[in-house]
C-alpha positions, 0 to 999 in steps of 0.5 A, a space after each residue: 524504509 518501507 516499500 509500498 505498492 498499491 494495486 487496484 482495478 481500473 473500474 474503481 470509481 475513486 480517482 487515485 491521486 498518488 501524491 495524496 494517497 501516499 502522503 496520507 498513508 505515510 501519516 499512518 506509517 509515521 504512527 509506528 516508531 518501528 519505521 522510518 516513514 521518511 524513507 518510504 518508497 511508494 508506487 501505484 499499479 492500475 490494472 486494466 486486465 484482471 479476472 475476479 472470481 466469476 469474471 464479473 466486470 463490475 467487480 474490483 479490488 484494491 491491494 496494498 503491500 507494505 514490504 518492511 525489513 524483517 525483525 518487527 514483532 508480529 504485533 507491530 506487523 498486525 497493528 500496521 496491517 489493521 491501520 493501513 486497512 482502515 486507511 484504505 477503507 476510508 480512502 476507497 469508501 465510494 468504490 465499496 458503496 458502488 460495487 463489489 470491491 475487495 480491499 486487502 493489505 499484506 505486510 511482507 518481510 524483506 530478509 535483511 541479509 539479502 536486501 541490498 540498496 544504494 542511494 545516490 545523491 545528486 548534489 546541486 550547486 
């Protein structure tokens, strides 16, 4: 059930194919028994306006947030963070060779007692 948000600056040279990117990331998440990767909800935000450090126009960033329900051990969260960072570094390798590009991962916990969700099935006949 992880909720995943990929944010990046529009000066990143890698053309992000959301379907390809998230399919690869889902494989990373599937490596952890603690998560149901089939229920992952993912989105991309490409930033056209941003300011990094001193405002150098060539600087860029890639930021991945994975929000999961609370209750996973710190070790599992750290391992997921490391694995996701490894995936990002490989996926955006070209961009990091060409420019100053910060790549970061944040694992955020969702408080289960306050998280509400509803799914609606659209039956087709």
